[in-house]
DORORO-756827 format. One record per residue (C-alpha): x, y, z. Coordinates in Angstrom, 3 decimals, decimal comma, padded with zeros to 6 digits. Layout:
! residues N
<x->X; y->Y; z->Z>
...
END
This chain:
! residues 474
<x->028,630; y->020,266; z->-107,941>
<x->030,363; y->016,961; z->-108,522>
<x->028,434; y->013,892; z->-107,300>
<x->029,731; y->011,463; z->-104,697>
<x->031,463; y->008,330; z->-105,962>
<x->031,718; y->004,998; z->-104,176>
<x->035,385; y->005,473; z->-103,394>
<x->036,005; y->009,201; z->-103,307>
<x->034,279; y->010,845; z->-100,336>
<x->036,260; y->012,500; z->-097,584>
<x->034,825; y->012,269; z->-094,070>
<x->034,638; y->016,056; z->-093,795>
<x->032,914; y->016,412; z->-097,160>
<x->030,504; y->013,592; z->-096,351>
<x->029,310; y->015,216; z->-093,126>
<x->029,284; y->018,675; z->-094,671>
<x->026,849; y->017,535; z->-097,339>
<x->025,010; y->015,240; z->-094,931>
<x->024,171; y->018,169; z->-092,681>
<x->021,296; y->018,804; z->-095,045>
<x->018,424; y->016,401; z->-095,720>
<x->018,770; y->012,951; z->-094,204>
<x->022,006; y->013,841; z->-092,436>
<x->020,359; y->016,726; z->-090,664>
<x->017,533; y->014,469; z->-089,497>
<x->019,957; y->011,859; z->-088,171>
<x->022,106; y->014,359; z->-086,304>
<x->019,066; y->016,168; z->-084,939>
<x->017,641; y->012,895; z->-083,641>
<x->020,839; y->012,240; z->-081,735>
<x->020,946; y->015,701; z->-080,203>
<x->017,181; y->015,947; z->-079,614>
<x->015,730; y->012,404; z->-079,657>
<x->012,167; y->013,574; z->-079,099>
<x->012,241; y->015,214; z->-082,530>
<x->012,824; y->011,853; z->-084,200>
<x->010,361; y->009,901; z->-082,121>
<x->012,735; y->008,215; z->-079,685>
<x->009,842; y->008,685; z->-077,278>
<x->007,706; y->006,873; z->-079,812>
<x->004,007; y->006,465; z->-080,296>
<x->002,499; y->003,015; z->-080,688>
<x->000,358; y->001,782; z->-083,519>
<x->-002,885; y->002,158; z->-081,576>
<x->-003,023; y->005,946; z->-081,453>
<x->-006,128; y->006,994; z->-079,543>
<x->-006,987; y->004,248; z->-077,086>
<x->-010,487; y->002,734; z->-077,108>
<x->-010,645; y->002,326; z->-073,302>
<x->-009,761; y->004,510; z->-070,310>
<x->-006,083; y->004,061; z->-069,530>
<x->-005,639; y->003,254; z->-065,832>
<x->-002,111; y->001,863; z->-066,264>
<x->000,651; y->003,718; z->-068,080>
<x->003,291; y->001,116; z->-067,355>
<x->003,706; y->-002,449; z->-066,042>
<x->006,181; y->-003,854; z->-063,528>
<x->006,051; y->-007,654; z->-063,743>
<x->007,776; y->-009,527; z->-060,894>
<x->008,563; y->-013,078; z->-062,091>
<x->009,400; y->-015,684; z->-059,469>
<x->011,076; y->-018,177; z->-061,800>
<x->010,722; y->-021,818; z->-060,818>
<x->007,196; y->-021,860; z->-059,433>
<x->006,792; y->-020,626; z->-055,833>
<x->004,663; y->-022,816; z->-053,594>
<x->001,333; y->-021,086; z->-053,053>
<x->000,567; y->-023,588; z->-050,280>
<x->003,390; y->-022,220; z->-048,125>
<x->002,963; y->-018,563; z->-049,117>
<x->-000,611; y->-017,534; z->-049,922>
<x->-003,171; y->-020,371; z->-049,955>
<x->-003,731; y->-021,600; z->-046,400>
<x->-005,266; y->-025,097; z->-046,289>
<x->-006,043; y->-026,407; z->-042,768>
<x->-007,539; y->-029,600; z->-044,219>
<x->-004,273; y->-030,337; z->-046,003>
<x->-002,489; y->-029,941; z->-042,668>
<x->-004,895; y->-032,482; z->-041,129>
<x->-004,120; y->-034,983; z->-043,898>
<x->-000,342; y->-034,574; z->-043,758>
<x->001,273; y->-037,947; z->-044,482>
<x->-001,970; y->-039,586; z->-045,619>
<x->-002,665; y->-040,806; z->-049,186>
<x->-003,970; y->-038,139; z->-051,520>
<x->-007,620; y->-038,999; z->-052,334>
<x->-007,766; y->-040,471; z->-055,826>
<x->-010,883; y->-038,434; z->-056,566>
<x->-008,684; y->-035,342; z->-056,869>
<x->-005,979; y->-036,763; z->-059,118>
<x->-007,424; y->-039,628; z->-061,193>
<x->-006,792; y->-039,036; z->-064,882>
<x->-004,946; y->-035,797; z->-064,184>
<x->-001,652; y->-034,716; z->-065,738>
<x->001,250; y->-034,501; z->-063,308>
<x->004,852; y->-033,567; z->-063,983>
<x->007,344; y->-035,763; z->-062,100>
<x->004,795; y->-037,489; z->-059,862>
<x->002,984; y->-039,288; z->-062,667>
<x->002,529; y->-042,910; z->-061,583>
<x->004,020; y->-042,303; z->-058,129>
<x->002,354; y->-042,953; z->-054,791>
<x->000,730; y->-039,637; z->-053,893>
<x->000,983; y->-038,495; z->-050,273>
<x->-000,468; y->-035,278; z->-048,844>
<x->001,983; y->-032,767; z->-047,449>
<x->000,670; y->-030,128; z->-045,087>
<x->001,854; y->-026,523; z->-045,143>
<x->005,407; y->-026,255; z->-043,857>
<x->004,998; y->-022,774; z->-042,368>
<x->002,368; y->-020,977; z->-040,342>
<x->000,028; y->-018,314; z->-041,708>
<x->-000,955; y->-014,974; z->-040,168>
<x->-003,705; y->-012,450; z->-040,800>
<x->-002,553; y->-009,071; z->-042,116>
<x->-004,086; y->-005,657; z->-042,600>
<x->-007,581; y->-004,359; z->-042,089>
<x->-008,839; y->-007,011; z->-044,501>
<x->-007,261; y->-009,795; z->-042,382>
<x->-005,785; y->-011,474; z->-045,445>
<x->-003,968; y->-014,731; z->-044,656>
<x->-000,350; y->-014,803; z->-045,783>
<x->002,632; y->-016,868; z->-044,752>
<x->004,745; y->-015,893; z->-041,787>
<x->007,586; y->-015,847; z->-044,346>
<x->006,128; y->-012,684; z->-045,938>
<x->005,706; y->-010,118; z->-043,149>
<x->006,626; y->-007,155; z->-045,371>
<x->004,232; y->-008,097; z->-048,172>
<x->001,726; y->-008,646; z->-045,383>
<x->002,285; y->-005,031; z->-044,317>
<x->000,892; y->-003,884; z->-047,702>
<x->-001,856; y->-006,516; z->-047,823>
<x->-004,475; y->-003,754; z->-047,947>
<x->-002,886; y->-002,430; z->-051,162>
<x->-002,751; y->-005,671; z->-053,161>
<x->-005,197; y->-008,148; z->-054,656>
<x->-004,520; y->-011,870; z->-054,183>
<x->-005,760; y->-014,086; z->-057,010>
<x->-005,826; y->-017,625; z->-055,579>
<x->-007,529; y->-019,271; z->-058,546>
<x->-004,957; y->-018,748; z->-061,301>
<x->-004,285; y->-021,678; z->-063,645>
<x->-002,031; y->-022,316; z->-066,605>
<x->-001,842; y->-024,825; z->-069,452>
<x->001,846; y->-025,720; z->-069,158>
<x->003,470; y->-027,992; z->-066,600>
<x->007,199; y->-027,706; z->-067,340>
<x->009,356; y->-024,633; z->-066,887>
<x->010,250; y->-023,364; z->-070,354>
<x->006,826; y->-023,831; z->-071,963>
<x->005,200; y->-022,435; z->-068,817>
<x->007,371; y->-019,327; z->-069,018>
<x->006,547; y->-019,058; z->-072,723>
<x->002,838; y->-019,314; z->-071,987>
<x->002,955; y->-016,743; z->-069,192>
<x->005,002; y->-014,321; z->-071,276>
<x->003,466; y->-014,776; z->-074,725>
<x->000,105; y->-016,540; z->-074,322>
<x->001,470; y->-019,542; z->-076,231>
<x->003,684; y->-022,499; z->-075,370>
<x->005,202; y->-022,285; z->-078,853>
<x->008,466; y->-020,368; z->-079,067>
<x->008,587; y->-017,459; z->-081,485>
<x->005,536; y->-015,524; z->-080,314>
<x->005,917; y->-011,936; z->-079,089>
<x->006,227; y->-011,402; z->-075,359>
<x->003,680; y->-009,282; z->-073,517>
<x->006,219; y->-006,482; z->-073,087>
<x->006,772; y->-006,424; z->-076,838>
<x->003,031; y->-006,375; z->-077,543>
<x->002,582; y->-003,435; z->-075,191>
<x->005,440; y->-001,323; z->-076,537>
<x->004,250; y->-002,124; z->-080,074>
<x->000,760; y->-000,911; z->-079,214>
<x->001,531; y->002,025; z->-076,928>
<x->005,059; y->003,014; z->-077,840>
<x->007,593; y->004,245; z->-075,316>
<x->007,607; y->007,340; z->-073,140>
<x->011,340; y->007,088; z->-072,457>
<x->013,527; y->009,141; z->-074,793>
<x->016,861; y->007,595; z->-073,886>
<x->016,004; y->004,134; z->-072,509>
<x->014,325; y->001,094; z->-074,045>
<x->010,568; y->000,805; z->-073,663>
<x->010,894; y->-002,814; z->-072,460>
<x->013,618; y->-003,680; z->-069,935>
<x->014,424; y->-007,013; z->-068,260>
<x->016,391; y->-007,418; z->-065,019>
<x->017,595; y->-010,758; z->-063,648>
<x->018,612; y->-011,866; z->-060,156>
<x->019,368; y->-015,258; z->-058,647>
<x->018,774; y->-016,758; z->-055,224>
<x->021,905; y->-017,505; z->-053,243>
<x->023,159; y->-021,006; z->-052,668>
<x->021,850; y->-023,146; z->-055,529>
<x->022,110; y->-023,530; z->-059,308>
<x->018,712; y->-022,544; z->-060,690>
<x->017,471; y->-023,355; z->-064,144>
<x->018,247; y->-020,789; z->-066,837>
<x->015,689; y->-018,348; z->-068,220>
<x->016,147; y->-018,029; z->-071,993>
<x->016,253; y->-014,666; z->-073,751>
<x->013,427; y->-015,834; z->-076,018>
<x->011,110; y->-015,110; z->-073,082>
<x->011,343; y->-011,399; z->-073,908>
<x->011,544; y->-011,786; z->-077,680>
<x->009,514; y->-009,608; z->-080,038>
<x->008,629; y->-012,700; z->-082,090>
<x->007,029; y->-011,652; z->-085,368>
<x->006,641; y->-008,022; z->-084,273>
<x->009,330; y->-005,541; z->-085,361>
<x->012,462; y->-006,386; z->-083,428>
<x->012,795; y->-002,889; z->-081,939>
<x->010,073; y->-003,991; z->-079,505>
<x->012,056; y->-006,861; z->-077,974>
<x->013,101; y->-006,628; z->-074,340>
<x->016,557; y->-005,337; z->-073,475>
<x->018,236; y->-007,113; z->-070,585>
<x->020,287; y->-004,930; z->-068,266>
<x->022,812; y->-006,923; z->-066,299>
<x->022,431; y->-006,633; z->-062,548>
<x->026,163; y->-006,681; z->-061,740>
<x->029,121; y->-005,109; z->-063,500>
<x->028,478; y->-003,125; z->-066,664>
<x->024,687; y->-003,107; z->-067,141>
<x->025,171; y->-003,267; z->-070,919>
<x->028,230; y->-004,798; z->-072,576>
<x->030,331; y->-002,425; z->-074,704>
<x->028,425; y->000,539; z->-073,264>
<x->031,580; y->002,637; z->-073,023>
<x->033,568; y->003,774; z->-076,036>
<x->037,017; y->002,229; z->-076,532>
<x->040,050; y->004,429; z->-075,850>
<x->040,486; y->007,165; z->-078,420>
<x->036,830; y->007,300; z->-079,489>
<x->035,213; y->010,524; z->-078,326>
<x->031,438; y->011,092; z->-077,992>
<x->031,558; y->013,494; z->-080,956>
<x->033,231; y->010,900; z->-083,127>
<x->030,751; y->008,257; z->-081,969>
<x->027,892; y->010,622; z->-082,801>
<x->029,306; y->011,182; z->-086,260>
<x->029,716; y->007,459; z->-086,906>
<x->026,145; y->006,706; z->-085,859>
<x->024,826; y->009,551; z->-088,012>
<x->026,795; y->008,308; z->-091,020>
<x->025,571; y->004,739; z->-090,601>
<x->021,980; y->005,874; z->-090,286>
<x->022,221; y->008,042; z->-093,385>
<x->023,220; y->004,929; z->-095,305>
<x->020,469; y->002,902; z->-093,626>
<x->017,842; y->005,490; z->-094,588>
<x->019,049; y->005,542; z->-098,162>
<x->018,773; y->001,756; z->-098,266>
<x->015,326; y->001,862; z->-096,669>
<x->014,144; y->004,272; z->-099,361>
<x->014,979; y->001,581; z->-101,917>
<x->013,744; y->-001,628; z->-100,268>
<x->011,218; y->-000,427; z->-097,627>
<x->012,328; y->-003,059; z->-095,087>
<x->010,863; y->-002,362; z->-091,595>
<x->013,907; y->-003,963; z->-090,004>
<x->016,047; y->-001,158; z->-091,416>
<x->013,927; y->001,317; z->-089,468>
<x->014,548; y->-000,865; z->-086,413>
<x->018,278; y->-000,792; z->-087,066>
<x->018,234; y->003,012; z->-087,291>
<x->016,265; y->003,327; z->-084,068>
<x->018,557; y->000,880; z->-082,267>
<x->021,725; y->002,743; z->-083,280>
<x->020,227; y->005,952; z->-081,968>
<x->018,970; y->004,280; z->-078,777>
<x->022,364; y->002,688; z->-078,137>
<x->024,000; y->006,106; z->-078,446>
<x->021,520; y->007,633; z->-075,993>
<x->021,982; y->004,741; z->-073,553>
<x->025,669; y->005,525; z->-073,251>
<x->024,591; y->008,521; z->-071,173>
<x->021,265; y->007,365; z->-069,697>
<x->022,178; y->003,899; z->-068,392>
<x->025,081; y->004,992; z->-066,141>
<x->022,755; y->007,613; z->-064,648>
<x->020,011; y->005,003; z->-064,205>
<x->022,169; y->002,545; z->-062,267>
<x->023,966; y->005,189; z->-060,205>
<x->022,132; y->004,939; z->-056,890>
<x->024,327; y->007,466; z->-055,108>
<x->021,463; y->009,942; z->-055,205>
<x->019,156; y->007,603; z->-053,292>
<x->019,074; y->008,368; z->-049,590>
<x->019,938; y->005,865; z->-046,878>
<x->016,287; y->005,526; z->-045,871>
<x->015,338; y->004,361; z->-049,365>
<x->018,177; y->001,839; z->-049,552>
<x->017,217; y->000,505; z->-046,124>
<x->013,575; y->000,270; z->-047,132>
<x->014,441; y->-001,931; z->-050,112>
<x->017,158; y->-003,787; z->-048,221>
<x->019,717; y->-003,409; z->-050,962>
<x->023,354; y->-002,513; z->-051,431>
<x->024,008; y->-000,569; z->-054,664>
<x->025,534; y->-002,803; z->-057,304>
<x->024,934; y->-006,081; z->-055,464>
<x->022,811; y->-007,538; z->-058,289>
<x->020,043; y->-008,536; z->-055,904>
<x->016,305; y->-008,631; z->-056,485>
<x->016,056; y->-005,734; z->-054,029>
<x->018,398; y->-003,570; z->-056,112>
<x->016,445; y->-004,516; z->-059,228>
<x->013,202; y->-003,416; z->-057,565>
<x->014,770; y->-000,027; z->-056,884>
<x->015,956; y->000,120; z->-060,512>
<x->012,402; y->-000,760; z->-061,579>
<x->011,113; y->002,311; z->-059,755>
<x->013,800; y->004,448; z->-061,418>
<x->012,905; y->003,016; z->-064,833>
<x->009,234; y->003,768; z->-064,177>
<x->010,117; y->007,373; z->-063,354>
<x->012,068; y->007,659; z->-066,602>
<x->009,222; y->006,450; z->-068,800>
<x->009,996; y->002,776; z->-069,471>
<x->006,722; y->001,135; z->-070,453>
<x->007,272; y->-002,499; z->-069,413>
<x->009,730; y->-003,577; z->-066,713>
<x->010,154; y->-007,289; z->-066,011>
<x->012,149; y->-008,644; z->-063,086>
<x->013,130; y->-012,300; z->-062,881>
<x->014,219; y->-013,807; z->-059,565>
<x->015,333; y->-017,393; z->-060,029>
<x->015,552; y->-020,493; z->-057,806>
<x->011,950; y->-021,137; z->-056,731>
<x->011,948; y->-024,723; z->-058,082>
<x->011,679; y->-026,690; z->-054,856>
<x->011,266; y->-030,370; z->-055,704>
<x->013,284; y->-030,921; z->-052,533>
<x->014,607; y->-028,830; z->-049,651>
<x->011,343; y->-026,902; z->-049,558>
<x->011,505; y->-026,200; z->-045,853>
<x->015,177; y->-025,288; z->-046,031>
<x->015,203; y->-023,153; z->-049,198>
<x->011,816; y->-021,429; z->-049,374>
<x->012,525; y->-019,115; z->-046,418>
<x->015,684; y->-017,930; z->-048,179>
<x->013,841; y->-017,055; z->-051,399>
<x->011,009; y->-015,389; z->-049,494>
<x->013,452; y->-013,255; z->-047,514>
<x->015,189; y->-012,176; z->-050,729>
<x->011,995; y->-010,714; z->-052,207>
<x->009,658; y->-009,887; z->-049,312>
<x->011,055; y->-006,551; z->-048,164>
<x->011,740; y->-005,257; z->-051,671>
<x->008,256; y->-006,062; z->-053,003>
<x->006,646; y->-004,137; z->-050,153>
<x->009,146; y->-001,299; z->-050,591>
<x->008,295; y->-001,028; z->-054,280>
<x->004,578; y->-000,693; z->-053,514>
<x->005,222; y->001,907; z->-050,805>
<x->007,768; y->003,854; z->-052,852>
<x->005,465; y->004,067; z->-055,885>
<x->002,652; y->005,295; z->-053,633>
<x->004,794; y->008,024; z->-052,106>
<x->006,002; y->009,201; z->-055,525>
<x->002,551; y->009,328; z->-057,106>
<x->003,243; y->006,434; z->-059,493>
<x->001,158; y->003,711; z->-057,855>
<x->-002,157; y->004,797; z->-059,357>
<x->-000,932; y->004,379; z->-062,944>
<x->001,573; y->001,514; z->-062,504>
<x->000,299; y->-002,067; z->-062,755>
<x->002,336; y->-004,458; z->-060,592>
<x->002,038; y->-008,215; z->-061,152>
<x->003,735; y->-010,837; z->-058,933>
<x->003,649; y->-014,373; z->-060,392>
<x->005,532; y->-017,585; z->-061,051>
<x->005,064; y->-019,734; z->-064,133>
<x->002,925; y->-022,319; z->-062,267>
<x->002,140; y->-023,488; z->-058,738>
<x->003,095; y->-026,569; z->-056,698>
<x->001,249; y->-029,752; z->-055,783>
<x->-000,368; y->-030,454; z->-052,397>
<x->001,354; y->-033,851; z->-052,633>
<x->004,913; y->-034,233; z->-051,426>
<x->007,741; y->-035,120; z->-053,765>
<x->010,215; y->-037,560; z->-052,257>
<x->009,375; y->-039,786; z->-049,303>
<x->012,548; y->-039,454; z->-047,278>
<x->015,024; y->-036,717; z->-046,527>
<x->014,264; y->-033,068; z->-047,385>
<x->011,082; y->-033,259; z->-049,457>
<x->009,472; y->-030,720; z->-051,759>
<x->006,542; y->-030,251; z->-054,142>
<x->006,139; y->-030,963; z->-057,855>
<x->005,092; y->-028,572; z->-060,639>
<x->001,362; y->-027,914; z->-060,784>
<x->-000,769; y->-026,086; z->-063,345>
<x->-004,250; y->-026,405; z->-061,839>
<x->-003,728; y->-023,961; z->-058,985>
<x->-001,394; y->-021,064; z->-058,312>
<x->-001,605; y->-017,734; z->-056,520>
<x->-000,512; y->-014,405; z->-057,966>
<x->-001,030; y->-010,868; z->-056,763>
<x->-001,613; y->-007,558; z->-058,479>
<x->-001,547; y->-003,950; z->-057,296>
<x->-001,938; y->-000,388; z->-058,528>
<x->-003,568; y->001,030; z->-061,692>
<x->-007,199; y->000,440; z->-060,786>
<x->-006,736; y->-002,966; z->-059,109>
<x->-009,098; y->-003,362; z->-056,155>
<x->-007,094; y->-003,106; z->-052,945>
<x->-007,203; y->-005,619; z->-050,115>
<x->-009,159; y->-008,214; z->-052,102>
<x->-008,874; y->-011,985; z->-052,242>
<x->-010,249; y->-013,293; z->-055,529>
<x->-011,065; y->-016,941; z->-056,247>
<x->-010,306; y->-020,073; z->-054,266>
<x->-009,121; y->-023,651; z->-054,547>
<x->-010,586; y->-026,884; z->-053,178>
<x->-010,003; y->-027,882; z->-049,562>
<x->-006,660; y->-029,524; z->-050,344>
<x->-005,453; y->-026,802; z->-052,723>
<x->-005,308; y->-029,163; z->-055,703>
<x->-007,421; y->-027,203; z->-058,194>
<x->-008,997; y->-023,776; z->-058,578>
<x->-012,769; y->-024,098; z->-058,110>
<x->-014,160; y->-020,568; z->-057,652>
<x->-013,619; y->-017,732; z->-060,150>
<x->-011,114; y->-019,826; z->-062,089>
<x->-008,691; y->-017,544; z->-063,943>
<x->-006,402; y->-018,308; z->-066,874>
<x->-003,246; y->-016,701; z->-068,223>
<x->-005,297; y->-015,336; z->-071,136>
<x->-007,641; y->-013,741; z->-068,585>
<x->-004,669; y->-012,151; z->-066,844>
<x->-003,351; y->-010,768; z->-070,140>
<x->-006,801; y->-009,492; z->-071,102>
<x->-007,097; y->-007,713; z->-067,758>
<x->-003,642; y->-006,210; z->-068,107>
<x->-004,440; y->-004,894; z->-071,602>
<x->-007,785; y->-003,543; z->-070,392>
<x->-006,081; y->-001,474; z->-067,680>
<x->-003,643; y->-000,157; z->-070,291>
<x->-006,581; y->001,082; z->-072,352>
<x->-006,334; y->-001,670; z->-074,976>
<x->-009,252; y->-003,745; z->-076,261>
<x->-007,694; y->-007,213; z->-076,428>
<x->-009,937; y->-008,617; z->-079,167>
<x->-009,053; y->-005,792; z->-081,558>
<x->-005,329; y->-005,663; z->-080,754>
<x->-003,930; y->-007,928; z->-083,483>
<x->-001,013; y->-008,362; z->-085,871>
<x->-001,350; y->-010,143; z->-089,191>
<x->000,975; y->-013,163; z->-089,132>
<x->000,888; y->-016,112; z->-091,531>
<x->-002,558; y->-015,058; z->-092,695>
<x->-004,051; y->-014,906; z->-089,195>
<x->-004,849; y->-012,048; z->-086,847>
<x->-002,514; y->-013,018; z->-083,991>
<x->-002,993; y->-011,512; z->-080,537>
<x->-001,523; y->-011,790; z->-077,059>
<x->-004,613; y->-013,484; z->-075,647>
<x->-004,612; y->-016,255; z->-078,258>
<x->-007,304; y->-017,479; z->-080,606>
<x->-009,850; y->-018,007; z->-077,837>
<x->-009,069; y->-014,712; z->-076,083>
<x->-009,463; y->-014,073; z->-072,368>
<x->-012,022; y->-012,524; z->-070,086>
<x->-011,290; y->-009,337; z->-068,187>
<x->-011,310; y->-010,044; z->-064,437>
<x->-013,682; y->-007,167; z->-063,738>
<x->-014,318; y->-008,163; z->-060,132>
<x->-010,755; y->-007,257; z->-059,197>
<x->-011,036; y->-003,774; z->-060,779>
<x->-012,287; y->-000,563; z->-059,226>
END
C-alpha cells in the first residue's frame, strides 16, 4: 500500500485510513467522550481524606461588601458614630485611601435582625439569606493580606498576590479531574449590579497559571451566546465538524508522539470539549424546562444575565458534573453612596443565594456541594468622605464570609472582631486557612498537594500553608 505524501491525500482516503489506530480513537472520543477520558480523573487518584465535597460553588461579591452593614453587628460603633476613631486601633496600620486622613467612626447604616433557631444576627437587607441562617456558617474573623482590588482577588483566588499562579478552581480540577463529560470542569459566570460602572475582573483570576492550561476556567457569558462561535457557520454540518476535529487531533497526536509536549494533549482535549459543548451548552442555558416555582424562587428571568440566573445555572452545572463553579457579581465597591447602593446589591443576590441553598437541599446535592460566599476584603469602620453620600474604604483586617454544605457545621457563627469591627480578634482566619479547609472537605491533604514549579513544590496554600478550620466542620 502506497504511503501518504505531504501533498497527495484525499479527504476520503485520509479518513478511511484514519478510522484505524489514532483516527479510531479520536472519532470514538467524539462519539463516546467517556471512552477517551472527557470525564477525566485527576492526578491524585485515591484521596487521602474522606471526601465530603464533590464540587464547589464559589459566590464572589466583587468589590468588597461591607460586613458592618451585612453580617457584623457593632452596637459600640453605632454609639461612636461621628466621633474620632481611637488611635489605639489604627496607629501604624496600613489603610488604602484613608492613609493620613482624619478618621471618623461611622455606625452601621442599616438595622440588624435575629434569624433562625440559632438567632444569628444579619442585616435587614438580607431577609432571604436570613431564612437559611440555620443552614450556613458565618465566619466573622476572616482576614486577607491584600488591600487593593486586583491583588486581593488574586490572593483570594490563587493564594498569592502575584499574577501567574493557578486559581483554586484550576488546582481542584487538576487534582480531582472532572465528572462532566461534555462541559468544562471549571466554569465562571459573571453578572453586574445595575446602575454603576464597576471595576473589571480580569480573566487571569481563573487562569491555570503553571498548571496544564486545560484546567483554566471557562467563562460562559451571561447574556447572548454563552460561548462565542459556539454555532457552526452556514454550510458546516455537525458531521463535517466532527471530521475536521478528528483530523486535527490525529495530527496533534502524531506531533505529540514526537515532542511529548503536554500542551498538545491540552489542545486535543480542548478541541474535543469544544465539539461536545456545541450540544451541551445550549441545553445547559435553556431554562424552559424549569418550572415557574423554581424561577420565582430564584427571582430570575431566563436570559437576563442576572446573578439570580447565574445561581440557577450553577445548580444546573452542579447536576451535570462541573467540579468548580465560580460566580462573580460586581459593584460592591462602596467608597461613597453606601446607603444608597448597598440595598440594591443586597437585593440582587439575597433571594438567589437562599434559593441556591434550598434548591441544592431538595435535590440531594447540598450534602456534597461546598458553597462559599465571599468578597476580596472587607470595609473599614471609619467613614470615607465627610460630606455628601459617604462610604467605607477597603479593609483587610476584618471581613465576613459564609460557607454551607459538604460537612460545614450549620447555624454556626465562628470568630469575632473587636468592639468597633476594626480587626479580627477571636479565631482569626486567613485565606490560606480557607483554602486548606476547602481542600480538606474535598478529600485533599493540602501539604502534600503540590506541583513542581521553578524548582519548588508550589501549592494553593502557599509556602506557609494554612490550618483547617476544624471547628466549623461536622
